[in-house]
BALOBA-1460 file (C-alpha; in Angstrom, 3 decimals):
// residues 328
<rec num="1" residu="m" x="-11.378" y="-13.403" z="30.575"/>
<rec num="2" residu="i" x="-7.740" y="-12.916" z="29.551"/>
<rec num="3" residu="d" x="-6.974" y="-9.305" z="28.658"/>
<rec num="4" residu="r" x="-4.905" y="-8.446" z="25.592"/>
<rec num="5" residu="r" x="-1.725" y="-7.570" z="27.487"/>
<rec num="6" residu="t" x="-1.790" y="-10.889" z="29.326"/>
<rec num="7" residu="f" x="-2.505" y="-12.711" z="26.081"/>
<rec num="8" residu="l" x="0.396" y="-11.127" z="24.221"/>
<rec num="9" residu="r" x="2.785" y="-11.903" z="27.067"/>
<rec num="10" residu="g" x="1.567" y="-15.475" z="27.052"/>
<rec num="11" residu="a" x="1.742" y="-15.744" z="23.273"/>
<rec num="12" residu="g" x="5.305" y="-14.456" z="23.345"/>
<rec num="13" residu="t" x="6.275" y="-17.003" z="26.000"/>
<rec num="14" residu="l" x="4.722" y="-19.802" z="23.995"/>
<rec num="15" residu="l" x="6.549" y="-18.735" z="20.866"/>
<rec num="16" residu="i" x="9.876" y="-18.578" z="22.643"/>
<rec num="17" residu="a" x="9.315" y="-22.005" z="24.156"/>
<rec num="18" residu="s" x="8.210" y="-23.661" z="20.942"/>
<rec num="19" residu="g" x="11.449" y="-25.443" z="20.144"/>
<rec num="20" residu="l" x="13.461" y="-22.498" z="18.819"/>
<rec num="21" residu="p" x="17.274" y="-22.650" z="18.982"/>
<rec num="22" residu="s" x="18.829" y="-21.023" z="22.039"/>
<rec num="23" residu="a" x="20.437" y="-17.565" z="21.860"/>
<rec num="24" residu="r" x="24.180" y="-16.915" z="21.977"/>
<rec num="25" residu="a" x="26.121" y="-18.072" z="24.946"/>
<rec num="26" residu="a" x="25.307" y="-16.064" z="28.028"/>
<rec num="27" residu="d" x="28.838" y="-14.745" z="28.373"/>
<rec num="28" residu="q" x="28.673" y="-13.135" z="24.927"/>
<rec num="29" residu="g" x="25.083" y="-11.982" z="24.960"/>
<rec num="30" residu="p" x="23.027" y="-11.310" z="21.838"/>
<rec num="31" residu="k" x="23.526" y="-8.263" z="19.667"/>
<rec num="32" residu="k" x="20.874" y="-5.577" z="19.731"/>
<rec num="33" residu="g" x="18.406" y="-5.787" z="16.885"/>
<rec num="34" residu="r" x="15.725" y="-3.286" z="15.865"/>
<rec num="35" residu="l" x="12.298" y="-3.760" z="14.295"/>
<rec num="36" residu="l" x="11.096" y="-0.388" z="13.004"/>
<rec num="37" residu="f" x="7.418" y="0.386" z="12.500"/>
<rec num="38" residu="g" x="6.367" y="3.701" z="10.996"/>
<rec num="39" residu="y" x="3.256" y="4.231" z="13.118"/>
<rec num="40" residu="p" x="2.726" y="5.528" z="16.662"/>
<rec num="41" residu="p" x="2.478" y="3.025" z="19.532"/>
<rec num="42" residu="g" x="-0.808" y="1.258" z="20.112"/>
<rec num="43" residu="a" x="-3.439" y="-0.394" z="17.960"/>
<rec num="44" residu="t" x="-3.080" y="-3.388" z="15.674"/>
<rec num="45" residu="g" x="0.391" y="-2.990" z="14.175"/>
<rec num="46" residu="t" x="2.198" y="-2.472" z="17.464"/>
<rec num="47" residu="q" x="0.444" y="-5.417" z="19.100"/>
<rec num="48" residu="l" x="1.211" y="-7.583" z="16.092"/>
<rec num="49" residu="a" x="4.922" y="-6.749" z="16.236"/>
<rec num="50" residu="q" x="5.126" y="-7.339" z="19.974"/>
<rec num="51" residu="g" x="3.421" y="-10.693" z="19.599"/>
<rec num="52" residu="c" x="5.722" y="-11.821" z="16.767"/>
<rec num="53" residu="l" x="9.152" y="-10.636" z="17.920"/>
<rec num="54" residu="p" x="9.803" y="-13.521" z="20.337"/>
<rec num="55" residu="v" x="9.939" y="-15.966" z="17.423"/>
<rec num="56" residu="l" x="13.252" y="-14.408" z="16.339"/>
<rec num="57" residu="a" x="14.992" y="-15.653" z="19.493"/>
<rec num="58" residu="g" x="18.003" y="-17.792" z="18.638"/>
<rec num="59" residu="l" x="19.239" y="-15.739" z="15.687"/>
<rec num="60" residu="g" x="21.888" y="-13.926" z="17.722"/>
<rec num="61" residu="m" x="19.864" y="-10.709" z="17.938"/>
<rec num="62" residu="d" x="17.870" y="-9.276" z="20.806"/>
<rec num="63" residu="y" x="15.216" y="-7.484" z="18.737"/>
<rec num="64" residu="r" x="13.216" y="-4.576" z="20.118"/>
<rec num="65" residu="l" x="10.319" y="-2.728" z="18.506"/>
<rec num="66" residu="e" x="10.761" y="0.965" z="17.707"/>
<rec num="67" residu="n" x="7.773" y="3.053" z="16.626"/>
<rec num="68" residu="i" x="9.148" y="5.757" z="14.329"/>
<rec num="69" residu="d" x="6.230" y="7.686" z="12.868"/>
<rec num="70" residu="a" x="8.094" y="10.747" z="11.593"/>
<rec num="71" residu="r" x="7.484" y="12.104" z="8.097"/>
<rec num="72" residu="n" x="4.196" y="10.309" z="7.523"/>
<rec num="73" residu="t" x="5.669" y="6.809" z="8.175"/>
<rec num="74" residu="r" x="8.515" y="7.329" z="5.686"/>
<rec num="75" residu="e" x="11.293" y="7.768" z="8.235"/>
<rec num="76" residu="a" x="11.122" y="4.138" z="9.358"/>
<rec num="77" residu="s" x="11.319" y="2.866" z="5.780"/>
<rec num="78" residu="e" x="14.261" y="5.130" z="4.961"/>
<rec num="79" residu="q" x="16.160" y="4.091" z="8.080"/>
<rec num="80" residu="v" x="15.822" y="0.418" z="7.176"/>
<rec num="81" residu="k" x="16.702" y="1.100" z="3.538"/>
<rec num="82" residu="n" x="19.935" y="2.751" z="4.709"/>
<rec num="83" residu="g" x="20.540" y="0.366" z="7.603"/>
<rec num="84" residu="p" x="23.275" y="-2.272" z="7.852"/>
<rec num="85" residu="p" x="22.428" y="-5.322" z="5.700"/>
<rec num="86" residu="d" x="23.191" y="-7.796" z="8.466"/>
<rec num="87" residu="g" x="19.742" y="-8.539" z="9.899"/>
<rec num="88" residu="s" x="20.134" y="-6.088" z="12.764"/>
<rec num="89" residu="v" x="17.549" y="-3.637" z="11.384"/>
<rec num="90" residu="l" x="14.198" y="-4.855" z="10.060"/>
<rec num="91" residu="l" x="11.026" y="-3.094" z="8.941"/>
<rec num="92" residu="q" x="7.436" y="-3.884" z="9.725"/>
<rec num="93" residu="a" x="5.453" y="-2.089" z="7.027"/>
<rec num="94" residu="q" x="1.760" y="-1.606" z="6.599"/>
<rec num="95" residu="s" x="0.950" y="-1.845" z="2.909"/>
<rec num="96" residu="t" x="0.190" y="1.892" z="2.794"/>
<rec num="97" residu="s" x="3.932" y="2.570" z="2.891"/>
<rec num="98" residu="m" x="4.714" y="0.187" z="0.037"/>
<rec num="99" residu="c" x="1.694" y="0.461" z="-2.256"/>
<rec num="100" residu="l" x="-0.105" y="3.761" z="-1.733"/>
<rec num="101" residu="l" x="2.534" y="6.303" z="-0.733"/>
<rec num="102" residu="p" x="4.491" y="5.763" z="-3.997"/>
<rec num="103" residu="n" x="1.449" y="7.344" z="-5.672"/>
<rec num="104" residu="v" x="1.180" y="10.181" z="-3.145"/>
<rec num="105" residu="y" x="4.753" y="11.517" z="-3.004"/>
<rec num="106" residu="n" x="6.652" y="12.888" z="-5.981"/>
<rec num="107" residu="s" x="9.855" y="12.026" z="-4.117"/>
<rec num="108" residu="l" x="9.203" y="9.141" z="-1.761"/>
<rec num="109" residu="g" x="12.743" y="8.553" z="-0.485"/>
<rec num="110" residu="y" x="12.749" y="4.790" z="-1.033"/>
<rec num="111" residu="d" x="11.747" y="2.263" z="-3.675"/>
<rec num="112" residu="p" x="9.437" y="-0.447" z="-2.280"/>
<rec num="113" residu="l" x="10.592" y="-2.968" z="-4.891"/>
<rec num="114" residu="k" x="14.344" y="-2.254" z="-4.998"/>
<rec num="115" residu="d" x="15.368" y="-1.166" z="-1.519"/>
<rec num="116" residu="f" x="13.995" y="-4.054" z="0.556"/>
<rec num="117" residu="s" x="14.096" y="-7.832" z="0.753"/>
<rec num="118" residu="p" x="10.637" y="-9.169" z="1.720"/>
<rec num="119" residu="l" x="10.623" y="-11.659" z="4.585"/>
<rec num="120" residu="a" x="6.992" y="-12.555" z="5.273"/>
<rec num="121" residu="t" x="3.412" y="-11.317" z="5.350"/>
<rec num="122" residu="l" x="1.680" y="-11.362" z="8.731"/>
<rec num="123" residu="g" x="-1.978" y="-10.844" z="7.850"/>
<rec num="124" residu="e" x="-4.386" y="-8.487" z="6.160"/>
<rec num="125" residu="f" x="-7.373" y="-6.519" z="7.375"/>
<rec num="126" residu="a" x="-10.385" y="-4.574" z="6.211"/>
<rec num="127" residu="l" x="-11.072" y="-0.986" z="7.104"/>
<rec num="128" residu="s" x="-14.327" y="-0.079" z="8.797"/>
<rec num="129" residu="l" x="-16.468" y="3.017" z="8.510"/>
<rec num="130" residu="t" x="-16.775" y="3.400" z="12.260"/>
<rec num="131" residu="v" x="-19.053" y="5.693" z="14.232"/>
<rec num="132" residu="g" x="-18.853" y="6.584" z="17.897"/>
<rec num="133" residu="a" x="-20.687" y="8.369" z="20.675"/>
<rec num="134" residu="l" x="-21.888" y="11.319" z="18.564"/>
<rec num="135" residu="v" x="-23.984" y="9.185" z="16.203"/>
<rec num="136" residu="p" x="-27.328" y="7.899" z="17.532"/>
<rec num="137" residu="t" x="-27.375" y="4.165" z="18.220"/>
<rec num="138" residu="n" x="-30.324" y="3.551" z="15.871"/>
<rec num="139" residu="i" x="-28.126" y="4.441" z="12.863"/>
<rec num="140" residu="a" x="-26.782" y="1.194" z="11.402"/>
<rec num="141" residu="t" x="-26.268" y="1.788" z="7.668"/>
<rec num="142" residu="v" x="-24.420" y="4.194" z="5.400"/>
<rec num="143" residu="a" x="-27.712" y="5.610" z="4.113"/>
<rec num="144" residu="q" x="-28.903" y="6.331" z="7.647"/>
<rec num="145" residu="y" x="-25.584" y="7.907" z="8.580"/>
<rec num="146" residu="l" x="-25.621" y="10.184" z="5.529"/>
<rec num="147" residu="a" x="-29.212" y="11.216" z="6.244"/>
<rec num="148" residu="w" x="-28.192" y="12.061" z="9.808"/>
<rec num="149" residu="l" x="-25.177" y="13.936" z="8.499"/>
<rec num="150" residu="s" x="-27.329" y="16.120" z="6.252"/>
<rec num="151" residu="d" x="-29.177" y="17.245" z="9.396"/>
<rec num="152" residu="n" x="-25.941" y="17.613" z="11.370"/>
<rec num="153" residu="p" x="-23.403" y="19.191" z="8.978"/>
<rec num="154" residu="d" x="-21.180" y="20.367" z="11.830"/>
<rec num="155" residu="f" x="-20.140" y="16.734" z="12.293"/>
<rec num="156" residu="r" x="-19.051" y="16.086" z="8.706"/>
<rec num="157" residu="d" x="-15.408" y="15.337" z="9.613"/>
<rec num="158" residu="v" x="-14.357" y="11.775" z="8.789"/>
<rec num="159" residu="g" x="-11.135" y="10.693" z="10.446"/>
<rec num="160" residu="f" x="-8.379" y="8.427" z="9.163"/>
<rec num="161" residu="s" x="-4.787" y="7.574" z="10.070"/>
<rec num="162" residu="i" x="-1.977" y="8.973" z="7.919"/>
<rec num="163" residu="y" x="-2.281" y="11.280" z="4.910"/>
<rec num="164" residu="g" x="-2.367" y="9.205" z="1.730"/>
<rec num="165" residu="s" x="-3.491" y="6.004" z="3.447"/>
<rec num="166" residu="q" x="-6.225" y="3.526" z="2.578"/>
<rec num="167" residu="g" x="-8.450" y="5.320" z="5.091"/>
<rec num="168" residu="h" x="-7.825" y="8.651" z="3.372"/>
<rec num="169" residu="l" x="-8.656" y="7.171" z="-0.013"/>
<rec num="170" residu="s" x="-11.755" y="5.477" z="1.393"/>
<rec num="171" residu="t" x="-13.006" y="8.846" z="2.665"/>
<rec num="172" residu="l" x="-12.637" y="10.383" z="-0.803"/>
<rec num="173" residu="i" x="-14.384" y="7.431" z="-2.446"/>
<rec num="174" residu="l" x="-17.296" y="7.644" z="0.008"/>
<rec num="175" residu="a" x="-17.740" y="11.367" z="-0.624"/>
<rec num="176" residu="r" x="-17.621" y="11.105" z="-4.425"/>
<rec num="177" residu="s" x="-19.686" y="7.931" z="-4.712"/>
<rec num="178" residu="k" x="-22.480" y="9.224" z="-2.472"/>
<rec num="179" residu="g" x="-22.258" y="12.852" z="-3.534"/>
<rec num="180" residu="v" x="-21.856" y="14.119" z="0.010"/>
<rec num="181" residu="t" x="-19.658" y="16.811" z="1.477"/>
<rec num="182" residu="v" x="-17.429" y="15.364" z="4.165"/>
<rec num="183" residu="r" x="-14.197" y="16.795" z="5.483"/>
<rec num="184" residu="a" x="-11.234" y="14.421" z="5.509"/>
<rec num="185" residu="q" x="-9.541" y="14.658" z="8.910"/>
<rec num="186" residu="p" x="-6.061" y="13.079" z="9.108"/>
<rec num="187" residu="y" x="-4.590" y="11.773" z="12.355"/>
<rec num="188" residu="r" x="-0.970" y="10.758" z="12.996"/>
<rec num="189" residu="g" x="-2.192" y="7.402" z="14.276"/>
<rec num="190" residu="s" x="-5.311" y="5.558" z="15.227"/>
<rec num="191" residu="a" x="-5.197" y="5.932" z="19.025"/>
<rec num="192" residu="m" x="-6.160" y="9.622" z="19.045"/>
<rec num="193" residu="m" x="-8.859" y="9.039" z="16.433"/>
<rec num="194" residu="i" x="-10.376" y="6.217" z="18.496"/>
<rec num="195" residu="n" x="-10.356" y="8.455" z="21.570"/>
<rec num="196" residu="d" x="-12.138" y="11.210" z="19.641"/>
<rec num="197" residu="l" x="-14.776" y="8.735" z="18.461"/>
<rec num="198" residu="l" x="-15.297" y="7.517" z="22.015"/>
<rec num="199" residu="n" x="-15.512" y="10.959" z="23.628"/>
<rec num="200" residu="g" x="-17.796" y="12.469" z="20.998"/>
<rec num="201" residu="t" x="-15.286" y="14.837" z="19.396"/>
<rec num="202" residu="l" x="-15.460" y="12.971" z="16.062"/>
<rec num="203" residu="a" x="-18.566" y="11.358" z="14.572"/>
<rec num="204" residu="a" x="-17.009" y="8.874" z="12.131"/>
<rec num="205" residu="g" x="-13.710" y="7.565" z="10.884"/>
<rec num="206" residu="f" x="-12.115" y="4.848" z="8.818"/>
<rec num="207" residu="t" x="-10.369" y="2.523" z="11.239"/>
<rec num="208" residu="a" x="-8.860" y="-0.913" z="10.976"/>
<rec num="209" residu="a" x="-11.681" y="-3.363" z="11.646"/>
<rec num="210" residu="g" x="-11.400" y="-3.979" z="15.362"/>
<rec num="211" residu="n" x="-8.321" y="-1.743" z="15.519"/>
<rec num="212" residu="g" x="-6.522" y="-3.942" z="18.017"/>
<rec num="213" residu="n" x="-9.362" y="-3.745" z="20.547"/>
<rec num="214" residu="a" x="-12.376" y="-5.627" z="19.217"/>
<rec num="215" residu="s" x="-14.163" y="-5.276" z="22.563"/>
<rec num="216" residu="l" x="-14.905" y="-1.627" z="21.726"/>
<rec num="217" residu="w" x="-17.064" y="-2.899" z="18.870"/>
<rec num="218" residu="t" x="-18.560" y="-5.941" z="20.570"/>
<rec num="219" residu="g" x="-19.332" y="-3.770" z="23.596"/>
<rec num="220" residu="g" x="-21.148" y="-1.213" z="21.433"/>
<rec num="221" residu="k" x="-18.922" y="1.776" z="22.209"/>
<rec num="222" residu="l" x="-17.962" y="1.847" z="18.527"/>
<rec num="223" residu="r" x="-20.079" y="0.596" z="15.633"/>
<rec num="224" residu="s" x="-19.175" y="-0.397" z="12.105"/>
<rec num="225" residu="l" x="-21.506" y="0.761" z="9.338"/>
<rec num="226" residu="g" x="-19.621" y="-1.218" z="6.693"/>
<rec num="227" residu="v" x="-16.236" y="-2.581" z="5.658"/>
<rec num="228" residu="t" x="-14.113" y="-1.533" z="2.706"/>
<rec num="229" residu="t" x="-13.396" y="-4.975" z="1.229"/>
<rec num="230" residu="a" x="-15.359" y="-6.342" z="-1.740"/>
<rec num="231" residu="k" x="-16.596" y="-9.291" z="0.350"/>
<rec num="232" residu="r" x="-17.695" y="-9.425" z="3.957"/>
<rec num="233" residu="v" x="-14.975" y="-10.401" z="6.400"/>
<rec num="234" residu="a" x="-15.224" y="-13.754" z="8.137"/>
<rec num="235" residu="y" x="-14.965" y="-12.356" z="11.671"/>
<rec num="236" residu="w" x="-17.767" y="-9.807" z="11.088"/>
<rec num="237" residu="p" x="-20.204" y="-11.716" z="8.856"/>
<rec num="238" residu="g" x="-23.111" y="-9.519" z="9.907"/>
<rec num="239" residu="i" x="-21.441" y="-6.273" z="8.810"/>
<rec num="240" residu="p" x="-22.194" y="-5.448" z="5.152"/>
<rec num="241" residu="t" x="-19.568" y="-4.116" z="2.797"/>
<rec num="242" residu="l" x="-19.690" y="-0.515" z="1.678"/>
<rec num="243" residu="l" x="-19.831" y="-1.840" z="-1.866"/>
<rec num="244" residu="e" x="-23.076" y="-3.631" z="-0.985"/>
<rec num="245" residu="q" x="-24.392" y="-0.269" z="0.205"/>
<rec num="246" residu="g" x="-23.705" y="1.450" z="-3.091"/>
<rec num="247" residu="v" x="-20.235" y="2.916" z="-2.505"/>
<rec num="248" residu="t" x="-18.674" y="2.238" z="-5.902"/>
<rec num="249" residu="d" x="-14.973" y="1.388" z="-6.304"/>
<rec num="250" residu="m" x="-14.757" y="0.467" z="-2.625"/>
<rec num="251" residu="d" x="-12.518" y="-2.603" z="-2.636"/>
<rec num="252" residu="i" x="-9.723" y="-1.725" z="-0.230"/>
<rec num="253" residu="n" x="-7.785" y="-3.650" z="2.369"/>
<rec num="254" residu="a" x="-4.365" y="-3.411" z="3.980"/>
<rec num="255" residu="w" x="-1.720" y="-5.886" z="5.096"/>
<rec num="256" residu="f" x="1.435" y="-6.171" z="7.179"/>
<rec num="257" residu="a" x="4.819" y="-7.505" z="6.090"/>
<rec num="258" residu="w" x="8.382" y="-7.621" z="7.391"/>
<rec num="259" residu="y" x="11.407" y="-6.587" z="5.338"/>
<rec num="260" residu="a" x="15.205" y="-6.459" z="5.536"/>
<rec num="261" residu="p" x="17.462" y="-4.059" z="3.611"/>
<rec num="262" residu="a" x="17.875" y="-5.154" z="-0.004"/>
<rec num="263" residu="a" x="21.575" y="-6.085" z="0.293"/>
<rec num="264" residu="t" x="21.072" y="-8.441" z="3.242"/>
<rec num="265" residu="p" x="22.846" y="-11.757" z="2.459"/>
<rec num="266" residu="a" x="20.765" y="-14.828" z="1.669"/>
<rec num="267" residu="e" x="22.056" y="-16.704" z="4.710"/>
<rec num="268" residu="v" x="20.638" y="-13.957" z="6.938"/>
<rec num="269" residu="t" x="17.276" y="-13.529" z="5.183"/>
<rec num="270" residu="g" x="16.990" y="-17.313" z="4.950"/>
<rec num="271" residu="g" x="17.198" y="-17.690" z="8.719"/>
<rec num="272" residu="l" x="14.666" y="-14.929" z="9.262"/>
<rec num="273" residu="r" x="12.256" y="-16.405" z="6.741"/>
<rec num="274" residu="q" x="12.568" y="-19.840" z="8.320"/>
<rec num="275" residu="k" x="11.627" y="-18.462" z="11.733"/>
<rec num="276" residu="l" x="8.697" y="-16.478" z="10.322"/>
<rec num="277" residu="a" x="7.466" y="-19.479" z="8.324"/>
<rec num="278" residu="a" x="7.337" y="-21.477" z="11.561"/>
<rec num="279" residu="l" x="5.467" y="-18.608" z="13.196"/>
<rec num="280" residu="q" x="2.871" y="-18.496" z="10.421"/>
<rec num="281" residu="t" x="1.906" y="-22.136" z="11.021"/>
<rec num="282" residu="s" x="1.859" y="-22.005" z="14.825"/>
<rec num="283" residu="p" x="-1.395" y="-22.156" z="16.812"/>
<rec num="284" residu="q" x="-0.162" y="-19.244" z="18.939"/>
<rec num="285" residu="f" x="0.060" y="-17.025" z="15.874"/>
<rec num="286" residu="a" x="-3.411" y="-18.120" z="14.724"/>
<rec num="287" residu="t" x="-4.703" y="-17.015" z="18.127"/>
<rec num="288" residu="l" x="-2.904" y="-13.672" z="17.824"/>
<rec num="289" residu="q" x="-4.369" y="-13.052" z="14.351"/>
<rec num="290" residu="k" x="-7.857" y="-13.883" z="15.622"/>
<rec num="291" residu="q" x="-7.382" y="-11.553" z="18.581"/>
<rec num="292" residu="l" x="-6.372" y="-8.700" z="16.246"/>
<rec num="293" residu="l" x="-9.010" y="-9.534" z="13.570"/>
<rec num="294" residu="l" x="-6.343" y="-10.242" z="10.956"/>
<rec num="295" residu="t" x="-7.062" y="-12.521" z="8.023"/>
<rec num="296" residu="p" x="-4.216" y="-15.002" z="7.398"/>
<rec num="297" residu="l" x="-2.030" y="-14.054" z="4.433"/>
<rec num="298" residu="v" x="0.988" y="-16.175" z="3.501"/>
<rec num="299" residu="l" x="3.008" y="-15.041" z="0.469"/>
<rec num="300" residu="t" x="6.480" y="-15.864" z="-0.786"/>
<rec num="301" residu="p" x="8.925" y="-12.971" z="-1.265"/>
<rec num="302" residu="e" x="8.229" y="-13.109" z="-4.998"/>
<rec num="303" residu="q" x="4.483" y="-12.984" z="-4.376"/>
<rec num="304" residu="i" x="4.910" y="-10.025" z="-2.019"/>
<rec num="305" residu="d" x="6.739" y="-8.115" z="-4.754"/>
<rec num="306" residu="q" x="4.082" y="-9.062" z="-7.298"/>
<rec num="307" residu="r" x="1.239" y="-7.968" z="-5.056"/>
<rec num="308" residu="t" x="3.074" y="-4.721" z="-4.348"/>
<rec num="309" residu="r" x="3.415" y="-4.015" z="-8.084"/>
<rec num="310" residu="e" x="-0.273" y="-4.737" z="-8.673"/>
<rec num="311" residu="e" x="-1.431" y="-2.562" z="-5.780"/>
<rec num="312" residu="i" x="0.835" y="0.336" z="-6.737"/>
<rec num="313" residu="a" x="-0.852" y="0.323" z="-10.155"/>
<rec num="314" residu="h" x="-4.347" y="-0.113" z="-8.698"/>
<rec num="315" residu="y" x="-3.969" y="2.660" z="-6.151"/>
<rec num="316" residu="g" x="-2.312" y="4.893" z="-8.687"/>
<rec num="317" residu="q" x="-5.499" y="4.870" z="-10.720"/>
<rec num="318" residu="l" x="-7.676" y="5.504" z="-7.652"/>
<rec num="319" residu="v" x="-5.453" y="8.397" z="-6.536"/>
<rec num="320" residu="k" x="-6.000" y="10.044" z="-9.942"/>
<rec num="321" residu="t" x="-9.722" y="9.288" z="-10.069"/>
<rec num="322" residu="y" x="-10.433" y="10.629" z="-6.594"/>
<rec num="323" residu="d" x="-8.019" y="13.566" z="-6.658"/>
<rec num="324" residu="l" x="-5.807" y="12.688" z="-3.717"/>
<rec num="325" residu="n" x="-3.377" y="15.588" z="-3.745"/>
<rec num="326" residu="k" x="0.278" y="14.680" z="-4.281"/>
<rec num="327" residu="l" x="3.018" y="15.786" z="-1.905"/>
<rec num="328" residu="e" x="6.661" y="16.632" z="-2.539"/>
């Protein structure tokens, strides 16, 4: 079986070799380019970026991924907002940063609709209510988990990545809808939360479905009690939704997109979009999405802005309904 690291190296090689234009002449060498991602290394987003970056070969930039998770993901967005509008600094954003955080911070530091030029969407994913080693293996539903929790109140922490994220909101919805007392436990990223689930420090958490390592679920080390989307996801057809299990208002997913600073000239964004459009239709990218349990999502820049507007409004209402405390 090919492990994930080998696969991503191979996928990158295939993408580079797939008929892309050559880079600058060797005597000049390409400029250094940066792709900023506001989450810690590891898990789905990092693997996605590493698998996609090779497609940008031939644009005169040698792009490298930088994980900049300071200030609750906002630092990466602000750096790209204020970066040179020449294609040398790009942003990979999870939709939390663009759609949910505007409802969480009184002063966000960037405007998702004015400060960036959308380039492409790279897939969407459901969140999973995931349990680990602490929860007995015979527990397979939300009702069973909550019954177990009532007998084991010391384990009422529910983990999630990033304050004000979809996982945070999902925790609040679960508690209110089911009338249970759980304690929302934020993590800076998913890697530490996954480790705590595996070693028995944490009973449950809202993770990305598969979270970049689907073998943890297929191997039984982690188990999903339900997903946060309104419909079951195609890659986990046997896992019911939380909505099916009586968790009202639970229709939440997340997605990834790439952006350039708003003032980037059309000739630069056009070249980037052309490369990413070719990526979106490649068999190598379809394999990468399947590996990471991402559902294909292809939107134009105008559609990305429209979806962002709609989700800002949708999450704004949920933030008010479920009392997610605002930050300065």
